[in-house]
N, C-alpha and C positions, 0 to 999 in steps of 0.2 A: 152650391159650391159656387165658392168665386171664381171669375176666371183673372187667371196672371200671366195672361198674353201666351200660355204656351200652345194651347190647342182649344180647340171650342167643344171637344165630346169628351166625356168624362174618361173614355176608354184610353184618351191618345195621351202620350207625353210629349214631353218639349219638343222631341225631332220629327214629331208628327207620327210614329211609327205606332202600331198597336200596340198596348201592353197585353203579354202573356195572359193568358187565360187561364184560371185555375183550375184543376180539372179534380173533379171529386173524386177520392179513393174511398169506396166500398166494394163490401163482397159482392160478387157477382152471384145471383139467386139461380139463373139456371144451371143444369147440372153438365150439358151440352158445352156450354161456353166455358164454365167450370174448368172442365176436363182440356178444351182444347186451348186455352191458357197454359194450363200444366202442361202440357205434350211439347209445346214452344217454348216454355221455360226450361223443361228438362234436357231436350235436345240442344237446345244452346248451351247449356251449361254442360253438358257432355262434350259438345265440338270444342267448346273453349279449353275444357280439361285436356283432353286428348291434344290437341294444337298446342298448350303452355309445356306439355311433358315431352311432346316432340321436340317444339323450339329449343330446352332447356335440359334435356338427357333425363328430366326425372320422371318419379313414378307419383301416382296419386290414384286415389280411390273414392268417388262420389257415390253417396247411397240418398237417396231422395224418396217419399213418400206421397203417392198422390193422396189429395184432399178428400176428395169422396170414399175411396175404399181402402186407402190408408196400404194400400198392396206398394210395397219397397221396389225401386228400381233401381239396380248397379250399373256402373262402370267405372272403368280402372284402364290404369295403361301403364306398365305393357298387360297386364289384365287385370281385373279386380279380387280375385282369389289370392293371387301371388304378393297384391299391396296389404291385402288385410291380414292375410296368414303372417307377412312380416312383423306386423304390430300386435300381433294378438298374440300369435303363438312365437314364441322364442324360442325357433328351431336350432339347436345344435345337431341334429339327428345327420345332415351333411357339412362337408368341409365346406368353410368359406368360399374358395374359391370355384368350388364346382358349383356353388348356388351363385355365385358373382356370374360367371360364364353364361350360366340356362337364361338367366334375368337379360345378359349383354345379348343375347341371341335373339330373346323374344321382341328387344327393341330392336335390332338389326331390321328382323323381319317387318316390325310393323312400319318401322322408317322406309324400308321400300315399298310397300304398300300404300303410306301418307305422298310418299315420291310420286308415285304411279298417279295415283290419284288427281296430284295436280297437274302432271304433265297431261292424264286424259283430258281435263277442262281446259289445259291451254291448247291442246289439239283441237276439243270440238271447236273453239273458238275460230283458232286456223283451216279449219276443213269450213265452218258455216262462210268466213271472207273468202276462200276457193273456192268454195261449190257455188257462192255468189258470181262471181267473174266467171266461171266456165258455165252456167246455167241457162237454159235458153230462157228468153225473155216472150212475154206476150205481147198484142198488138200495141200496148201502148210501151213497151220496150221498160216495162216494170219486172224483174224477175221475182215470181211466185215462192212466197218462204218455202214450202215443200215440192218444188218442182218437180221431182223423181216420182211423185206421186201422180201428177198426172194423168189421165187417162190418154191412150195413145189414137183413142178411136175416131175422133174428130179432126185429128192433125193429116194435113197435106204431106206429100213425100218430102217438100223440102223440109220440113219442121221435125218428120221424121225421121229423118237424115239426121239432121241437127241434135234431136233428142237422143237418139242412139249413141253418136259422138260423145255428147257430155255424158249419157251413163256408163259409157267404157272407158272416159277419163276417171268418173267417180270411184269406179271399180278399180281401175290401178293406182288412185291415189290410196284407196284405203286397205287393198293387198300391200304396197309399198310401207305404209305408216302399221300395220301390223307385223311386217317385217322386223322394221325398226326397233319395236318395241321389244318384240321376242329377243333379238341382239343382246338388247339392251338390259332387260331380264338376266342373260344368262350371265353378260359381265358382273351385274350387280353382286347377284347369285356367287360368283367365284372371288369376287371382291371381298364379302364378308364372311 
């Protein structure tokens, strides 16, 4: 290979950066590896479908088959049966308004659940930040990750007092947050 002044090695381009490696695409031989890859892809597909339906107000169903056992896995929003029945069975048994109202109720209930899950994730992040500030620290001034799980047996009286105060503060924060969530749930149920 001739040197064009861009780089000395074959795997470098003119900017000096490495070229991306080509990944060989091949079938997984191990059944465990194949199943693990399938589960990750299936869960990601189901999660994205639900997220898309929640954000757009639509409905969708996904049916996937496992590569080894050819077992079907179904997910849908608001429910897979409702979506599949809507497309397979052209049902005229129920009036259109009643069917639409039932779908809206299911969607609203699922939206509340999704909103709650997102709020819980945000709360957990906030609690981690808040508990780190209120948590007792060790000799180095570093707060252990799960400080509330430490054994109080080896602590001196000052550390025990601080540990107890931190646990009480954590308990009060949790009780307060539970009250807020219950109040929010009641408000959302009344709203929908």
